[in-house]
Every structure is written in C-alpha cells, then in structure tokens.
PDB file as gemmi writes it, atoms N, CA and C in Angstrom:
CRYST1    1.000    1.000    1.000  90.00  90.00  90.00 P 1                      
ATOM      1  N   MET A   1      33.194  -4.598  33.629  1.00  0.00           N  
ATOM      2  CA  MET A   1      33.440  -3.341  34.314  1.00  0.00           C  
ATOM      3  C   MET A   1      32.212  -2.451  34.176  1.00  0.00           C  
ATOM      4  N   ALA A   2      31.808  -1.825  35.243  1.00  0.00           N  
ATOM      5  CA  ALA A   2      30.626  -0.965  35.228  1.00  0.00           C  
ATOM      6  C   ALA A   2      30.916   0.322  34.474  1.00  0.00           C  
ATOM      7  N   LYS A   3      29.899   0.819  33.781  1.00  0.00           N  
ATOM      8  CA  LYS A   3      30.051   2.075  33.046  1.00  0.00           C  
ATOM      9  C   LYS A   3      30.016   3.243  34.020  1.00  0.00           C  
ATOM     10  N   LYS A   4      30.768   4.291  33.676  1.00  0.00           N  
ATOM     11  CA  LYS A   4      30.770   5.493  34.496  1.00  0.00           C  
ATOM     12  C   LYS A   4      29.455   6.234  34.309  1.00  0.00           C  
ATOM     13  N   LYS A   5      28.885   6.717  35.396  1.00  0.00           N  
ATOM     14  CA  LYS A   5      27.658   7.500  35.315  1.00  0.00           C  
ATOM     15  C   LYS A   5      27.997   8.917  34.899  1.00  0.00           C  
ATOM     16  N   LYS A   6      27.200   9.461  33.988  1.00  0.00           N  
ATOM     17  CA  LYS A   6      27.395  10.846  33.566  1.00  0.00           C  
ATOM     18  C   LYS A   6      26.764  11.765  34.594  1.00  0.00           C  
ATOM     19  N   LYS A   7      27.458  12.849  34.872  1.00  0.00           N  
ATOM     20  CA  LYS A   7      26.919  13.838  35.796  1.00  0.00           C  
ATOM     21  C   LYS A   7      25.823  14.634  35.109  1.00  0.00           C  
ATOM     22  N   LYS A   8      24.811  15.021  35.880  1.00  0.00           N  
ATOM     23  CA  LYS A   8      23.756  15.866  35.336  1.00  0.00           C  
ATOM     24  C   LYS A   8      24.317  17.253  35.086  1.00  0.00           C  
ATOM     25  N   THR A   9      23.901  17.844  33.985  1.00  0.00           N  
ATOM     26  CA  THR A   9      24.415  19.165  33.640  1.00  0.00           C  
ATOM     27  C   THR A   9      23.309  20.199  33.687  1.00  0.00           C  
ATOM     28  N   LYS A  10      23.697  21.429  33.906  1.00  0.00           N  
ATOM     29  CA  LYS A  10      22.774  22.555  33.839  1.00  0.00           C  
ATOM     30  C   LYS A  10      23.027  23.240  32.514  1.00  0.00           C  
ATOM     31  N   GLY A  11      22.116  23.116  31.587  1.00  0.00           N  
ATOM     32  CA  GLY A  11      22.300  23.707  30.264  1.00  0.00           C  
ATOM     33  C   GLY A  11      23.371  22.979  29.490  1.00  0.00           C  
ATOM     34  N   ASN A  12      24.292  23.727  28.887  1.00  0.00           N  
ATOM     35  CA  ASN A  12      25.359  23.144  28.086  1.00  0.00           C  
ATOM     36  C   ASN A  12      26.704  23.146  28.793  1.00  0.00           C  
ATOM     37  N   ILE A  13      26.739  23.269  30.096  1.00  0.00           N  
ATOM     38  CA  ILE A  13      27.997  23.331  30.827  1.00  0.00           C  
ATOM     39  C   ILE A  13      28.610  21.938  30.901  1.00  0.00           C  
ATOM     40  N   GLU A  14      29.873  21.836  30.512  1.00  0.00           N  
ATOM     41  CA  GLU A  14      30.592  20.570  30.534  1.00  0.00           C  
ATOM     42  C   GLU A  14      31.036  20.256  31.954  1.00  0.00           C  
ATOM     43  N   THR A  15      30.807  19.015  32.406  1.00  0.00           N  
ATOM     44  CA  THR A  15      31.161  18.651  33.766  1.00  0.00           C  
ATOM     45  C   THR A  15      32.298  17.640  33.843  1.00  0.00           C  
ATOM     46  N   ARG A  16      32.697  17.065  32.722  1.00  0.00           N  
ATOM     47  CA  ARG A  16      33.808  16.114  32.764  1.00  0.00           C  
ATOM     48  C   ARG A  16      35.093  16.864  33.086  1.00  0.00           C  
ATOM     49  N   ILE A  17      36.040  16.157  33.702  1.00  0.00           N  
ATOM     50  CA  ILE A  17      37.314  16.806  34.014  1.00  0.00           C  
ATOM     51  C   ILE A  17      38.451  16.296  33.139  1.00  0.00           C  
ATOM     52  N   SER A  18      38.208  15.289  32.305  1.00  0.00           N  
ATOM     53  CA  SER A  18      39.276  14.805  31.436  1.00  0.00           C  
ATOM     54  C   SER A  18      38.730  14.519  30.044  1.00  0.00           C  
ATOM     55  N   PHE A  19      39.582  14.718  29.042  1.00  0.00           N  
ATOM     56  CA  PHE A  19      39.176  14.583  27.650  1.00  0.00           C  
ATOM     57  C   PHE A  19      40.269  13.915  26.841  1.00  0.00           C  
ATOM     58  N   MET A  20      39.860  13.102  25.860  1.00  0.00           N  
ATOM     59  CA  MET A  20      40.810  12.507  24.928  1.00  0.00           C  
ATOM     60  C   MET A  20      40.735  13.269  23.617  1.00  0.00           C  
ATOM     61  N   TYR A  21      41.894  13.500  23.006  1.00  0.00           N  
ATOM     62  CA  TYR A  21      41.985  14.235  21.750  1.00  0.00           C  
ATOM     63  C   TYR A  21      42.673  13.365  20.704  1.00  0.00           C  
ATOM     64  N   PRO A  22      41.918  12.604  19.900  1.00  0.00           N  
ATOM     65  CA  PRO A  22      42.549  11.721  18.912  1.00  0.00           C  
ATOM     66  C   PRO A  22      43.083  12.447  17.687  1.00  0.00           C  
ATOM     67  N   MET A  23      42.647  13.668  17.400  1.00  0.00           N  
ATOM     68  CA  MET A  23      43.054  14.349  16.170  1.00  0.00           C  
ATOM     69  C   MET A  23      44.558  14.566  16.040  1.00  0.00           C  
ATOM     70  N   PRO A  24      45.314  14.925  17.082  1.00  0.00           N  
ATOM     71  CA  PRO A  24      46.755  15.152  16.901  1.00  0.00           C  
ATOM     72  C   PRO A  24      47.576  13.873  16.778  1.00  0.00           C  
ATOM     73  N   HIS A  25      46.933  12.711  16.722  1.00  0.00           N  
ATOM     74  CA  HIS A  25      47.660  11.441  16.679  1.00  0.00           C  
ATOM     75  C   HIS A  25      48.688  11.403  15.556  1.00  0.00           C  
ATOM     76  N   GLN A  26      48.323  11.825  14.351  1.00  0.00           N  
ATOM     77  CA  GLN A  26      49.247  11.762  13.220  1.00  0.00           C  
ATOM     78  C   GLN A  26      50.449  12.683  13.428  1.00  0.00           C  
ATOM     79  N   ILE A  27      50.259  13.802  14.087  1.00  0.00           N  
ATOM     80  CA  ILE A  27      51.373  14.707  14.393  1.00  0.00           C  
ATOM     81  C   ILE A  27      52.374  14.011  15.315  1.00  0.00           C  
ATOM     82  N   VAL A  28      51.861  13.294  16.313  1.00  0.00           N  
ATOM     83  CA  VAL A  28      52.731  12.555  17.225  1.00  0.00           C  
ATOM     84  C   VAL A  28      53.471  11.457  16.478  1.00  0.00           C  
ATOM     85  N   VAL A  29      52.762  10.717  15.630  1.00  0.00           N  
ATOM     86  CA  VAL A  29      53.388   9.642  14.856  1.00  0.00           C  
ATOM     87  C   VAL A  29      54.499  10.198  13.979  1.00  0.00           C  
ATOM     88  N   ASP A  30      54.258  11.315  13.312  1.00  0.00           N  
ATOM     89  CA  ASP A  30      55.288  11.927  12.464  1.00  0.00           C  
ATOM     90  C   ASP A  30      56.502  12.362  13.288  1.00  0.00           C  
ATOM     91  N   ALA A  31      56.255  12.871  14.483  1.00  0.00           N  
ATOM     92  CA  ALA A  31      57.350  13.361  15.323  1.00  0.00           C  
ATOM     93  C   ALA A  31      58.231  12.240  15.859  1.00  0.00           C  
ATOM     94  N   ILE A  32      57.660  11.064  16.094  1.00  0.00           N  
ATOM     95  CA  ILE A  32      58.439   9.962  16.663  1.00  0.00           C  
ATOM     96  C   ILE A  32      58.785   8.891  15.647  1.00  0.00           C  
ATOM     97  N   SER A  33      58.502   9.122  14.375  1.00  0.00           N  
ATOM     98  CA  SER A  33      58.675   8.075  13.368  1.00  0.00           C  
ATOM     99  C   SER A  33      60.119   7.599  13.233  1.00  0.00           C  
ATOM    100  N   ASP A  34      61.105   8.438  13.563  1.00  0.00           N  
ATOM    101  CA  ASP A  34      62.498   7.993  13.503  1.00  0.00           C  
ATOM    102  C   ASP A  34      62.833   7.026  14.632  1.00  0.00           C  
ATOM    103  N   GLU A  35      62.132   7.136  15.744  1.00  0.00           N  
ATOM    104  CA  GLU A  35      62.414   6.311  16.917  1.00  0.00           C  
ATOM    105  C   GLU A  35      61.512   5.082  17.013  1.00  0.00           C  
ATOM    106  N   VAL A  36      60.261   5.216  16.612  1.00  0.00           N  
ATOM    107  CA  VAL A  36      59.274   4.146  16.746  1.00  0.00           C  
ATOM    108  C   VAL A  36      58.717   3.834  15.368  1.00  0.00           C  
ATOM    109  N   LEU A  37      58.685   2.560  15.013  1.00  0.00           N  
ATOM    110  CA  LEU A  37      58.227   2.191  13.677  1.00  0.00           C  
ATOM    111  C   LEU A  37      56.729   2.408  13.494  1.00  0.00           C  
ATOM    112  N   LEU A  38      55.920   1.926  14.412  1.00  0.00           N  
ATOM    113  CA  LEU A  38      54.466   2.067  14.305  1.00  0.00           C  
ATOM    114  C   LEU A  38      53.885   2.462  15.662  1.00  0.00           C  
ATOM    115  N   ALA A  39      52.927   3.340  15.644  1.00  0.00           N  
ATOM    116  CA  ALA A  39      52.201   3.699  16.864  1.00  0.00           C  
ATOM    117  C   ALA A  39      50.725   3.795  16.506  1.00  0.00           C  
ATOM    118  N   TRP A  40      49.891   3.153  17.275  1.00  0.00           N  
ATOM    119  CA  TRP A  40      48.452   3.122  17.010  1.00  0.00           C  
ATOM    120  C   TRP A  40      47.715   3.805  18.143  1.00  0.00           C  
ATOM    121  N   LEU A  41      46.637   4.479  17.797  1.00  0.00           N  
ATOM    122  CA  LEU A  41      45.824   5.175  18.789  1.00  0.00           C  
ATOM    123  C   LEU A  41      44.884   4.193  19.469  1.00  0.00           C  
ATOM    124  N   GLN A  42      44.860   4.198  20.789  1.00  0.00           N  
ATOM    125  CA  GLN A  42      43.905   3.414  21.570  1.00  0.00           C  
ATOM    126  C   GLN A  42      42.701   4.313  21.802  1.00  0.00           C  
ATOM    127  N   GLU A  43      41.563   3.986  21.193  1.00  0.00           N  
ATOM    128  CA  GLU A  43      40.398   4.878  21.194  1.00  0.00           C  
ATOM    129  C   GLU A  43      39.739   5.058  22.561  1.00  0.00           C  
ATOM    130  N   ASP A  44      39.823   4.050  23.427  1.00  0.00           N  
ATOM    131  CA  ASP A  44      39.139   4.162  24.715  1.00  0.00           C  
ATOM    132  C   ASP A  44      40.141   3.975  25.855  1.00  0.00           C  
ATOM    133  N   GLU A  45      39.700   4.251  27.058  1.00  0.00           N  
ATOM    134  CA  GLU A  45      40.548   4.063  28.233  1.00  0.00           C  
ATOM    135  C   GLU A  45      40.327   2.655  28.765  1.00  0.00           C  
ATOM    136  N   ASP A  46      41.145   1.719  28.317  1.00  0.00           N  
ATOM    137  CA  ASP A  46      41.049   0.328  28.720  1.00  0.00           C  
ATOM    138  C   ASP A  46      41.975   0.108  29.910  1.00  0.00           C  
ATOM    139  N   ASN A  47      41.425   0.074  31.110  1.00  0.00           N  
ATOM    140  CA  ASN A  47      42.236  -0.032  32.321  1.00  0.00           C  
ATOM    141  C   ASN A  47      42.907  -1.386  32.482  1.00  0.00           C  
ATOM    142  N   ASP A  48      42.357  -2.430  31.877  1.00  0.00           N  
ATOM    143  CA  ASP A  48      42.877  -3.778  32.074  1.00  0.00           C  
ATOM    144  C   ASP A  48      44.143  -4.061  31.278  1.00  0.00           C  
ATOM    145  N   ASN A  49      44.345  -3.402  30.155  1.00  0.00           N  
ATOM    146  CA  ASN A  49      45.459  -3.726  29.272  1.00  0.00           C  
ATOM    147  C   ASN A  49      46.543  -2.655  29.227  1.00  0.00           C  
ATOM    148  N   VAL A  50      46.654  -1.843  30.262  1.00  0.00           N  
ATOM    149  CA  VAL A  50      47.667  -0.790  30.290  1.00  0.00           C  
ATOM    150  C   VAL A  50      49.041  -1.408  30.512  1.00  0.00           C  
ATOM    151  N   ASN A  51      49.981  -1.054  29.652  1.00  0.00           N  
ATOM    152  CA  ASN A  51      51.353  -1.528  29.752  1.00  0.00           C  
ATOM    153  C   ASN A  51      52.212  -0.511  30.505  1.00  0.00           C  
ATOM    154  N   ASN A  52      52.039   0.762  30.201  1.00  0.00           N  
ATOM    155  CA  ASN A  52      52.749   1.867  30.849  1.00  0.00           C  
ATOM    156  C   ASN A  52      51.745   2.960  31.167  1.00  0.00           C  
ATOM    157  N   ASN A  53      51.930   3.605  32.302  1.00  0.00           N  
ATOM    158  CA  ASN A  53      51.011   4.651  32.726  1.00  0.00           C  
ATOM    159  C   ASN A  53      51.832   5.798  33.312  1.00  0.00           C  
ATOM    160  N   TYR A  54      51.721   6.995  32.713  1.00  0.00           N  
ATOM    161  CA  TYR A  54      52.496   8.138  33.164  1.00  0.00           C  
ATOM    162  C   TYR A  54      51.582   9.337  33.365  1.00  0.00           C  
ATOM    163  N   LEU A  55      51.866  10.127  34.371  1.00  0.00           N  
ATOM    164  CA  LEU A  55      51.248  11.436  34.535  1.00  0.00           C  
ATOM    165  C   LEU A  55      52.335  12.457  34.243  1.00  0.00           C  
ATOM    166  N   ILE A  56      52.102  13.316  33.245  1.00  0.00           N  
ATOM    167  CA  ILE A  56      53.095  14.300  32.843  1.00  0.00           C  
ATOM    168  C   ILE A  56      52.451  15.676  32.812  1.00  0.00           C  
ATOM    169  N   THR A  57      53.267  16.703  32.768  1.00  0.00           N  
ATOM    170  CA  THR A  57      52.756  18.059  32.599  1.00  0.00           C  
ATOM    171  C   THR A  57      53.431  18.694  31.394  1.00  0.00           C  
ATOM    172  N   VAL A  58      52.675  19.500  30.679  1.00  0.00           N  
ATOM    173  CA  VAL A  58      53.188  20.214  29.512  1.00  0.00           C  
ATOM    174  C   VAL A  58      52.684  21.653  29.560  1.00  0.00           C  
ATOM    175  N   LYS A  59      53.289  22.501  28.769  1.00  0.00           N  
ATOM    176  CA  LYS A  59      52.835  23.877  28.612  1.00  0.00           C  
ATOM    177  C   LYS A  59      52.122  23.944  27.271  1.00  0.00           C  
ATOM    178  N   ALA A  60      50.927  24.534  27.247  1.00  0.00           N  
ATOM    179  CA  ALA A  60      50.165  24.549  25.999  1.00  0.00           C  
ATOM    180  C   ALA A  60      49.219  25.735  25.953  1.00  0.00           C  
ATOM    181  N   CYS A  61      48.675  25.950  24.770  1.00  0.00           N  
ATOM    182  CA  CYS A  61      47.702  27.000  24.534  1.00  0.00           C  
ATOM    183  C   CYS A  61      46.484  26.357  23.879  1.00  0.00           C  
ATOM    184  N   PHE A  62      45.300  26.641  24.381  1.00  0.00           N  
ATOM    185  CA  PHE A  62      44.064  26.099  23.842  1.00  0.00           C  
ATOM    186  C   PHE A  62      43.284  27.221  23.170  1.00  0.00           C  
ATOM    187  N   SER A  63      42.737  26.954  22.014  1.00  0.00           N  
ATOM    188  CA  SER A  63      41.863  27.931  21.364  1.00  0.00           C  
ATOM    189  C   SER A  63      40.528  27.259  21.073  1.00  0.00           C  
ATOM    190  N   TYR A  64      39.470  28.036  21.092  1.00  0.00           N  
ATOM    191  CA  TYR A  64      38.149  27.492  20.802  1.00  0.00           C  
ATOM    192  C   TYR A  64      37.220  28.608  20.367  1.00  0.00           C  
ATOM    193  N   LEU A  65      36.125  28.233  19.748  1.00  0.00           N  
ATOM    194  CA  LEU A  65      35.146  29.204  19.278  1.00  0.00           C  
ATOM    195  C   LEU A  65      33.858  29.006  20.059  1.00  0.00           C  
ATOM    196  N   ASN A  66      33.499  30.003  20.828  1.00  0.00           N  
ATOM    197  CA  ASN A  66      32.265  29.980  21.591  1.00  0.00           C  
ATOM    198  C   ASN A  66      31.638  31.360  21.433  1.00  0.00           C  
ATOM    199  N   ASN A  67      30.562  31.454  20.669  1.00  0.00           N  
ATOM    200  CA  ASN A  67      29.933  32.745  20.384  1.00  0.00           C  
ATOM    201  C   ASN A  67      29.401  33.447  21.632  1.00  0.00           C  
ATOM    202  N   ALA A  68      29.127  32.689  22.684  1.00  0.00           N  
ATOM    203  CA  ALA A  68      28.607  33.280  23.912  1.00  0.00           C  
ATOM    204  C   ALA A  68      29.719  33.837  24.804  1.00  0.00           C  
ATOM    205  N   CYS A  69      30.976  33.602  24.417  1.00  0.00           N  
ATOM    206  CA  CYS A  69      32.113  34.030  25.232  1.00  0.00           C  
ATOM    207  C   CYS A  69      33.054  34.876  24.383  1.00  0.00           C  
ATOM    208  N   ASN A  70      33.572  35.948  24.938  1.00  0.00           N  
ATOM    209  CA  ASN A  70      34.491  36.825  24.214  1.00  0.00           C  
ATOM    210  C   ASN A  70      35.932  36.338  24.233  1.00  0.00           C  
ATOM    211  N   GLN A  71      36.210  35.326  25.003  1.00  0.00           N  
ATOM    212  CA  GLN A  71      37.572  34.803  25.122  1.00  0.00           C  
ATOM    213  C   GLN A  71      37.924  33.967  23.896  1.00  0.00           C  
ATOM    214  N   TRP A  72      39.128  34.098  23.374  1.00  0.00           N  
ATOM    215  CA  TRP A  72      39.575  33.318  22.208  1.00  0.00           C  
ATOM    216  C   TRP A  72      40.083  31.947  22.611  1.00  0.00           C  
ATOM    217  N   GLY A  73      40.423  31.797  23.866  1.00  0.00           N  
ATOM    218  CA  GLY A  73      41.003  30.549  24.363  1.00  0.00           C  
ATOM    219  C   GLY A  73      41.770  30.832  25.633  1.00  0.00           C  
ATOM    220  N   TRP A  74      42.710  29.997  25.958  1.00  0.00           N  
ATOM    221  CA  TRP A  74      43.504  30.200  27.155  1.00  0.00           C  
ATOM    222  C   TRP A  74      44.813  29.447  27.027  1.00  0.00           C  
ATOM    223  N   SER A  75      45.747  29.822  27.872  1.00  0.00           N  
ATOM    224  CA  SER A  75      47.016  29.105  27.919  1.00  0.00           C  
ATOM    225  C   SER A  75      47.249  28.647  29.348  1.00  0.00           C  
ATOM    226  N   SER A  76      48.098  27.680  29.479  1.00  0.00           N  
ATOM    227  CA  SER A  76      48.385  27.144  30.796  1.00  0.00           C  
ATOM    228  C   SER A  76      49.857  26.769  30.871  1.00  0.00           C  
ATOM    229  N   ARG A  77      50.470  27.062  31.981  1.00  0.00           N  
ATOM    230  CA  ARG A  77      51.882  26.717  32.140  1.00  0.00           C  
ATOM    231  C   ARG A  77      52.075  25.254  32.494  1.00  0.00           C  
ATOM    232  N   ARG A  78      51.114  24.681  33.194  1.00  0.00           N  
ATOM    233  CA  ARG A  78      51.229  23.276  33.576  1.00  0.00           C  
ATOM    234  C   ARG A  78      49.898  22.583  33.332  1.00  0.00           C  
ATOM    235  N   ILE A  79      49.851  21.779  32.299  1.00  0.00           N  
ATOM    236  CA  ILE A  79      48.658  21.009  31.968  1.00  0.00           C  
ATOM    237  C   ILE A  79      48.934  19.556  32.306  1.00  0.00           C  
ATOM    238  N   ALA A  80      48.069  18.963  33.094  1.00  0.00           N  
ATOM    239  CA  ALA A  80      48.230  17.560  33.457  1.00  0.00           C  
ATOM    240  C   ALA A  80      47.714  16.675  32.328  1.00  0.00           C  
ATOM    241  N   ILE A  81      48.538  15.718  31.940  1.00  0.00           N  
ATOM    242  CA  ILE A  81      48.169  14.762  30.898  1.00  0.00           C  
ATOM    243  C   ILE A  81      48.455  13.362  31.411  1.00  0.00           C  
ATOM    244  N   LYS A  82      47.476  12.487  31.237  1.00  0.00           N  
ATOM    245  CA  LYS A  82      47.663  11.082  31.567  1.00  0.00           C  
ATOM    246  C   LYS A  82      48.027  10.365  30.273  1.00  0.00           C  
ATOM    247  N   LYS A  83      49.233   9.848  30.186  1.00  0.00           N  
ATOM    248  CA  LYS A  83      49.712   9.149  28.991  1.00  0.00           C  
ATOM    249  C   LYS A  83      49.742   7.667  29.307  1.00  0.00           C  
ATOM    250  N   ARG A  84      49.063   6.886  28.459  1.00  0.00           N  
ATOM    251  CA  ARG A  84      48.989   5.451  28.681  1.00  0.00           C  
ATOM    252  C   ARG A  84      49.508   4.703  27.470  1.00  0.00           C  
ATOM    253  N   GLY A  85      50.328   3.711  27.734  1.00  0.00           N  
ATOM    254  CA  GLY A  85      50.808   2.832  26.681  1.00  0.00           C  
ATOM    255  C   GLY A  85      50.139   1.472  26.818  1.00  0.00           C  
ATOM    256  N   TYR A  86      49.759   0.898  25.686  1.00  0.00           N  
ATOM    257  CA  TYR A  86      49.105  -0.404  25.658  1.00  0.00           C  
ATOM    258  C   TYR A  86      49.953  -1.363  24.831  1.00  0.00           C  
ATOM    259  N   TYR A  87      49.623  -2.619  24.883  1.00  0.00           N  
ATOM    260  CA  TYR A  87      50.326  -3.621  24.090  1.00  0.00           C  
ATOM    261  C   TYR A  87      50.155  -3.331  22.603  1.00  0.00           C  
ATOM    262  N   LYS A  88      51.078  -3.818  21.799  1.00  0.00           N  
ATOM    263  CA  LYS A  88      51.084  -3.654  20.340  1.00  0.00           C  
ATOM    264  C   LYS A  88      51.207  -2.187  19.938  1.00  0.00           C  
ATOM    265  N   ASN A  89      51.995  -1.422  20.679  1.00  0.00           N  
ATOM    266  CA  ASN A  89      52.293  -0.018  20.358  1.00  0.00           C  
ATOM    267  C   ASN A  89      51.066   0.893  20.312  1.00  0.00           C  
ATOM    268  N   ARG A  90      50.055   0.604  21.068  1.00  0.00           N  
ATOM    269  CA  ARG A  90      48.894   1.482  21.151  1.00  0.00           C  
ATOM    270  C   ARG A  90      49.106   2.466  22.293  1.00  0.00           C  
ATOM    271  N   HIS A  91      48.517   3.639  22.164  1.00  0.00           N  
ATOM    272  CA  HIS A  91      48.670   4.664  23.197  1.00  0.00           C  
ATOM    273  C   HIS A  91      47.457   5.576  23.194  1.00  0.00           C  
ATOM    274  N   ASN A  92      47.276   6.311  24.267  1.00  0.00           N  
ATOM    275  CA  ASN A  92      46.342   7.433  24.278  1.00  0.00           C  
ATOM    276  C   ASN A  92      46.805   8.460  25.294  1.00  0.00           C  
ATOM    277  N   ASN A  93      46.309   9.660  25.130  1.00  0.00           N  
ATOM    278  CA  ASN A  93      46.630  10.771  26.022  1.00  0.00           C  
ATOM    279  C   ASN A  93      45.326  11.402  26.473  1.00  0.00           C  
ATOM    280  N   VAL A  94      45.219  11.661  27.752  1.00  0.00           N  
ATOM    281  CA  VAL A  94      44.020  12.269  28.312  1.00  0.00           C  
ATOM    282  C   VAL A  94      44.413  13.601  28.941  1.00  0.00           C  
ATOM    283  N   VAL A  95      43.799  14.685  28.465  1.00  0.00           N  
ATOM    284  CA  VAL A  95      44.046  16.017  29.022  1.00  0.00           C  
ATOM    285  C   VAL A  95      43.095  16.210  30.201  1.00  0.00           C  
ATOM    286  N   ILE A  96      43.649  16.631  31.327  1.00  0.00           N  
ATOM    287  CA  ILE A  96      42.874  16.680  32.566  1.00  0.00           C  
ATOM    288  C   ILE A  96      42.569  18.121  32.972  1.00  0.00           C  
ATOM    289  N   ASN A  97      41.296  18.385  33.213  1.00  0.00           N  
ATOM    290  CA  ASN A  97      40.800  19.598  33.868  1.00  0.00           C  
ATOM    291  C   ASN A  97      41.218  20.906  33.194  1.00  0.00           C  
ATOM    292  N   GLN A  98      40.859  21.097  31.944  1.00  0.00           N  
ATOM    293  CA  GLN A  98      41.115  22.355  31.246  1.00  0.00           C  
ATOM    294  C   GLN A  98      39.785  22.966  30.820  1.00  0.00           C  
ATOM    295  N   HIS A  99      39.610  24.246  31.051  1.00  0.00           N  
ATOM    296  CA  HIS A  99      38.392  24.947  30.662  1.00  0.00           C  
ATOM    297  C   HIS A  99      38.661  26.453  30.636  1.00  0.00           C  
ATOM    298  N   CYS A 100      37.773  27.164  29.972  1.00  0.00           N  
ATOM    299  CA  CYS A 100      37.872  28.622  29.912  1.00  0.00           C  
ATOM    300  C   CYS A 100      37.517  29.198  31.286  1.00  0.00           C  
ATOM    301  N   LYS A 101      38.376  30.048  31.812  1.00  0.00           N  
ATOM    302  CA  LYS A 101      38.113  30.635  33.129  1.00  0.00           C  
ATOM    303  C   LYS A 101      37.003  31.687  33.086  1.00  0.00           C  
ATOM    304  N   LEU A 102      36.768  32.268  31.911  1.00  0.00           N  
ATOM    305  CA  LEU A 102      35.749  33.301  31.777  1.00  0.00           C  
ATOM    306  C   LEU A 102      34.336  32.713  31.775  1.00  0.00           C  
ATOM    307  N   CYS A 103      34.128  31.648  30.978  1.00  0.00           N  
ATOM    308  CA  CYS A 103      32.773  31.089  30.869  1.00  0.00           C  
ATOM    309  C   CYS A 103      32.659  29.667  31.424  1.00  0.00           C  
ATOM    310  N   SER A 104      33.762  29.091  31.881  1.00  0.00           N  
ATOM    311  CA  SER A 104      33.808  27.736  32.458  1.00  0.00           C  
ATOM    312  C   SER A 104      33.431  26.642  31.472  1.00  0.00           C  
ATOM    313  N   GLN A 105      33.507  26.923  30.179  1.00  0.00           N  
ATOM    314  CA  GLN A 105      33.201  25.911  29.169  1.00  0.00           C  
ATOM    315  C   GLN A 105      34.494  25.376  28.579  1.00  0.00           C  
ATOM    316  N   LEU A 106      34.384  24.227  27.961  1.00  0.00           N  
ATOM    317  CA  LEU A 106      35.538  23.655  27.287  1.00  0.00           C  
ATOM    318  C   LEU A 106      35.691  24.277  25.930  1.00  0.00           C  
TER     319      LEU A 106                                                      
END                                                                             
C-alpha cells in the first residue's frame, strides 16, 4: 500500500484532518472490563484487517495549551469519530476534523 503524502504546511499550522489518541486506551479498557475480557490498542490504521468499522458522533470538550492563543480549548456538540475493530480484540479510534476556531491549531 502506498504511503500517504504529507501536505505542505505554512509554519506550524496543522493540516491533517484526523488524529489518533492512544492515551485514553486504559480508560476505555477499564470502562468495558465487565463486558469484554481483553481489548488491545491497534497503533496504526490497517485498512486490510478491519473487522468492524463504525462512524459515530460524541459530545466532548478539548483543552490544550498554546501560548500564542488565548483560548483554553473548545467544546463540540457533535464530534465525528471513526471507530475500527480488528481481529484479536484490537481497536482504534480516530477523531476527525477538530481544531481551535480562534487560531486554527490543534
């Protein structure tokens, strides 16, 4: 499979529209531990081995530290998330198109 080309950026402006967040994985595992015995994080987006593929929306609040911006973060009523299940109880979640409206940075 061919690698995706990175878009050229102007300065430090982020141009990707989707991001993976592996850090909350343990929180998810703890929350579903009564229902699912083991869940493993799939580190990359492997299109060939997807077992289940869902597009879902959630409500969330994002916070970040950017010294060049006075905004503390942002909230969104509908955040698009691509949830993928892989064989052997592996999964990943991709957050789509979220950025600060004031400075356009992630």
